[in-house]
C-alpha positions in Angstrom: -12.2 14.4 5.8 -9.4 11.9 5.8 -5.8 12.5 4.8 -3.4 9.8 3.8 0.4 10.3 3.9 2.6 7.7 2.2 6.3 7.2 2.7 9.0 4.7 2.0 9.2 4.6 -1.7 12.5 4.9 -3.6 15.0 3.2 -5.8 16.1 -0.3 -4.9 18.1 -3.0 -6.7 16.5 -6.2 -7.9 16.2 -8.6 -5.0 16.1 -5.8 -2.5 13.4 -4.8 0.0 11.3 -1.7 0.8 8.7 -0.9 3.4 5.9 1.5 2.5 3.9 3.3 5.1 0.6 5.0 4.9 -0.7 7.0 7.9 -4.3 8.2 8.0 -5.5 11.3 9.9 -8.6 13.2 10.3 -11.8 13.3 12.3 -15.0 11.3 12.5 -14.0 8.3 10.6 -13.7 4.6 11.2 -11.5 2.4 9.1 -12.9 -0.8 7.6 -10.1 -1.6 5.3 -6.8 -0.3 4.1 -4.7 -1.4 1.1 -2.2 -0.6 -1.6 -2.7 -0.3 -5.4 0.0 0.2 -7.9 0.2 1.6 -11.4 3.0 1.1 -13.8 3.5 3.4 -16.9 1.1 2.3 -19.6 -0.7 -0.2 -17.4 -3.9 -0.2 -15.5 -3.9 0.3 -11.8 -3.9 -3.0 -9.9 -4.6 -4.1 -6.3 -1.5 -5.2 -4.5 -2.7 -6.1 -1.0 -5.3 -5.1 1.5 -6.1 -5.7 5.1 -9.5 -5.3 6.9 -10.2 -4.3 10.4 -10.5 -7.9 11.5 -7.0 -8.5 10.3 -7.8 -10.6 7.2 -5.6 -10.0 4.3 -5.6 -10.4 0.5 -2.6 -10.4 -1.8 -2.4 -10.3 -5.6 -0.8 -13.4 -7.1 2.0 -11.3 -8.5 3.3 -10.3 -5.0 2.1 -13.3 -2.9 5.0 -14.8 -0.9 7.1 -11.7 -1.3 4.9 -9.1 0.3 3.4 -8.6 3.8 0.7 -6.1 4.6 0.2 -5.1 8.3 -1.5 -2.5 10.3 -1.0 -0.5 13.5 -4.5 0.4 14.6 -3.3 2.7 17.3 -1.6 4.8 14.7 -4.1 4.3 11.8 -1.2 3.2 9.7 -0.8 0.4 7.2 2.5 -1.0 6.1 3.6 -2.9 3.0 6.8 -4.9 3.3 8.0 -5.9 -0.1 10.9 -8.3 -0.5 12.7 -9.9 -3.5 11.7 -6.9 -5.6 11.7 -7.3 -9.3 12.0 -4.7 -12.1 8.3 -5.4 -12.9 7.4 -4.1 -9.4 8.3 -0.6 -10.6 5.2 1.5 -10.2 3.5 4.3 -8.3 2.1 2.7 -5.2 -1.0 4.3 -3.7 -2.6 3.8 -0.4 -6.4 3.5 -0.1 -8.6 3.6 2.9 -12.2 2.4 3.0 -14.3 3.7 5.9 -17.1 1.9 7.6 -19.4 4.4 5.9 -18.3 3.1 2.5 -16.1 6.1 1.5 -12.8 5.6 -0.2 -9.8 7.9 0.3 -6.6 7.8 -1.7 -3.1 8.9 -1.0 -1.0 10.8 -3.4 1.2 7.9 -4.3 4.8 7.0 -3.8 7.2 5.9 -6.6 8.9 2.5 -6.3 11.7 1.9 -8.8 13.5 -1.4 -9.0 16.6 -1.2 -11.1 20.2 -2.0 -11.1 
């Protein structure tokens, strides 16, 4: 079993920055990929960014250029640095981990609110 603990969400003004963290723990798993999704009220969940174990990354067009995903393999932790935040970035951000066995694990989500 894998547990994911997210942190770093909160309230930020437009143009501000936040860094989300997601730490994975458990036994007997190997990480293939970690990433972040978000879901705003009344909208479908969407992929924000992801990073594989070889370091390759993917960013959704809506956050490209404003967001950086990184990973500390020694800590089984993934980070999402978000800059130039906009009100439309307001959502619940959830971390997801895909193991090399093909199993997905989800975090509980962290709220990000961009508002003045």
